[in-house]
N, C-alpha and C positions, 0 to 999 in steps of 0.2 A: 029368499030368506029361509024358507022351508028346506030347500035343497042344500043350503049351506049347513043348516043344523043337522040334516040327515048325514051329510058327509062327515061332520064333526063327530057324530055319534058312531059312525061306522069306521072311522079312521083307526082306532085301537084294534078293532077286529080284523081289518084289512092288514094292518101292520103285523099282527100276530100270525095271520095266514101266510103273509109273505115270508116271514122268518121261517115258518115250518116248511114252505116250499123250497126255500133256499137251502135248507139242511136235508132235504129229501125225505121229510117226515109227513106221514098222513096222520091226522088226529081223529080219534074215535072216542065215543063215550057210551057208557051204559049205566044203568042204575043197579045198585046193590044195597039192599036194606034201606032204600029211600035216598041214598046218597049218590052223587055223581062220581063215577070212576072214569078218569081220562086215561087213555093209553095211546101209544104212538107206534107206528110201524114204519120202519126204514125200508123203503122200496122205491128209490128214486126213478127207476126205469118203468115203474107201474106195470111190472110183468106178473103173469100168473105163476106163482111160486109152487114148487112141489115139496118144499121143506119149510118148517117154522122153527124159529129159535126164540125162546122167551128167557130174558135175563131178569133175575130177581135180586135187587141190591140189598145192602145191609140195613141198619136200624135208623139212620138219621132222617129227619124230615127235610130232605134236600129238594129245592125247586128244580125244575128242568133247566131253567136259565137263571143266573143270579149275577149280582154286581155287589160292589162294596162302596163305601164313601170315597175310597182312593181310586178305584177302578170303576168307571161309570157303567160299562157294559162290554162284554158279557162273558161270564164263565159258562161253559157247557157242562152241566153236571150229570148228563146222561152219557153213556159210553160211545161217543161219536166215532172215535178212532177204531173201536172194535167193530162197529157196524160197517165201516168203510172197507175193512180188510176181510170180513167174513165172506165165505163162498157166495157167489152171486145167485145161486139157486135157493137161497134162504130169504124168508121174510123175517126181519129182526123186530121183536116186540118188546116194548118197554112200558111198564105200568107206573103211572104217577100215583103216589100214595094218597089215600082219601084224606082230605083236609089240608093238602099242601098245594099252594098255587103254582102256576106255570112259571111265573117270574117273581123274584123278591130281592130286595137289598138285604143281604145276610147280616150286615152290621146292625140292622134294626128288626130282624125277623125272629119271631118266637113261634113255637109250635102252637097251633090252634087247639081249641077244646075238642073239635071234631077229630083232629089227628090223634089226640090222646085217647079219645074214646074208641077209635077204630084200629089203632096201631098195636097189633099183637099177632103172633105167628098164626094162630088158628083163623083169625079174621082175614089176614092177608092171603092165606091159602084158599079160603072160600072165594075171595075176590078174584084171585088169579085163575081159579078153576072156571069161574064164569067168563072171564075174558078169553081164556084159552078155548073154551067151547065155542064162543062166538067167532073167534078168529078162524078156527078150523072149519066149522060148519057153514059160516056165512061168507067168509072171504077167500079161504084157500081149501076148498073141499077135496082137492086132489092131493093134498099133502100126505106123503107116506113116511115122513120123518117129523116128529114133534119133540124137539129137544129142549130141555129146561136146565139152565145153570143158575144155581143160587150161590151167592157169596156171603159169608159171615152169617148174620141172622137170616139172610135170604136162603141159606142152605137148609135151615130148619123148615122154612116155608116150602121150598122145593120138594123136600122129602115127603111132607104132608100132602102136597099137591099131587105128586105122582101116585099116592095111594088112593086119593078120592077121585082122580080124573084119569081114566084108563086110556085117554088119547095120548098121554106122554109115552114116548118110545125110548128116550134116552135121558138119563139124569146126570147132571154134574153137581157134586156136593163139595164146594170149595171153602176152605177155612172154616169148617164147622166141627161140631163135636157130637159124639154119639150119646153121651150121658146128659143128664139134666144140667142146666146152667150152674146150679149150685156146685156141681163137681168142679167146674172151671174155677169158680171163685175160691173154693176151699183149697184147691191145689196151688193156686198162685200165692195164697197166704202161707201155706206150708213151704213153698219154694223159698220165700223170703226168710223163713225161719232157718231152713237148712243152709242157705247161703250166708247166714250171719247178719243179714240186713236188719232183722228184728230177733229178739230172744224168744225162748219158748213161752214165757209168761205173756209177753205182748201178743204173740201169735194166738194163744188160747183166748185172750181177752177179745181180740178181733173176731175170732170164730164164734165165741159165745154171743157177741152182739149181732153178728150176722145171722146165726141160727134163730135168735129171738125174733129178728125182723122177718125172716122167712116163715116162721110159724104164724105170724100175723097175716102174712100174704095168703096162706092156705086156709085161714079161717074166713077170709073174705075175698075169694079168688076172682070175683066178678067186678070188684070195685075199680072205677076209673077216677075216683076222687082221692082215695088214699094212695100215697106214694111211698116207695122205699128205694133209697139210693137213686133218686131222680126219675124213676119210672113207676107207672101205675101198678097196682096189685095185679090187675088183669094181664098186663104185659109179662110180669114175672111168672104168673101161673102158666101162661102159654109157652114161654121160652123154656120152662122146666118140664115140658112133656118130652121124654127122651126120644130123639130122632132115630136111635137105633131100632126102636120098635116099628117105625115106619119103613126104614131101610130093609129090614129083614123080611118084610112082607112082599117086597118087590121081586119080580122075575126079570125085569128089563135090565139092560146093561147100565151099570153105575160107574161113574168116574169120580173117585175120591181123591182130593188133593189138599195139600197144606204146605206151608213153609216150615222148615225145621226150627226156625227161630221166631215162630208166630208169637207176637206179644199180646194178643187178645184171646186166643184160644190155645190152650196147652196141647202140644202135638200128641201127648199121650191119649188125649180124647179121640183123636183120629186113629191112633194105633189100636185103640180099643175096638173100633169098628172093624178094622182088618182082622183082628184076633177073633172076633165073634163070627165073622164069615168063614174063617178057617175052621173054627171049632164045629160049626154047623154044616160044614162041607158045601157051602154055597159058592158057586163059581162065576157069579155075574158081577163081581167087583174088581175093578182095576184101581190100584193105589199108586199115586205118584207124589213123592215128597220133593220139594224144591229146596236143596241144601242152602243153609245160611240165609234164608229169605224170611221176611216178616209177614204180617197179616195181609199186606197188599202186594206180596210177591216181589219185594225189592230185596235183592241179595246184597249183603255186605261182603266185599272181597277182602282178602288178607291185608292188602295195602290201604284199606279204609275207604276205597272208592266203592261206588254202588252200581248195580246192574239191575234194570227193571225187567221183571218177567211177567208183568201183568198181561201183555198181549200174547206172550207165549202160552199162558194159561188157556186162552181162547183158541189159539192155534192147535194146542194139544187136544183140547176137547173136540174140535172139528175133526181132527185126525182119528180120535177115538170113535166118533160117530161113524166115520167112513169105514173103519175096520170092524165095526160091530153092527153093520146093517146088512140085511138080506139083499 
């Protein structure tokens, strides 16, 4: 009876471990400010790698594995296809956000209080720095390349990480902006005005409401109970620290990318980064725009069909690392 109960208790753990092994993932964890941080390394051959690649995703509280009421199991929400095609001499690292489970039915999943407390650019950068230091010092001490690619909000995190952790040798800044998040929001409202979607009076009313909300944010920048537009004040405060200030501090090679039709970040916010590097005569930035592509690098062709460049982004970054390594 005791053996049966023990097996019953261990079954979920064994099942979880089997799924990880099947997907070529090693699970690790460490503590950050008293909370468990789970991270995963794709190294199916269990080889001693000489290069490390850390991917930092965007803003959603996405479980590693998920299902819905209509699809029992499973969606892989981590970049499995990317890991499989990346050069074999890399260990691919993916960090699960604090407060987000490994698995969830997303039809019934809501973000936890812990996620809301810890989810902001500055906190994520600190967590990523701790993970990266552990990975390089403890697991792959011979790594001579430590590349970080951040997408969307992850680009802000990556820029901050590269400043506070000197182990980073190459930075990918994908679908991000150089200015504070406020600039994005204001620019999109002004675009609607200029396109005729809203008139000047409506645009100004929206901007006045927006600025009033942001003034409240900066009066209580550490609050995780007050929210504005669905996110905590602490999140808004952190996302409005201009990434350009971090990018300009870096001497390592930077790969800046965006889709020309990005629907979440105005391309002008990336053009601004390139402009500042030119103005200050900094030569460590490579800028690549994917024409007619959206925030996820999906291109819309003239005939209405689409072409996905998501994997091209990672291939281009891998080539960039190769061409900018000693």
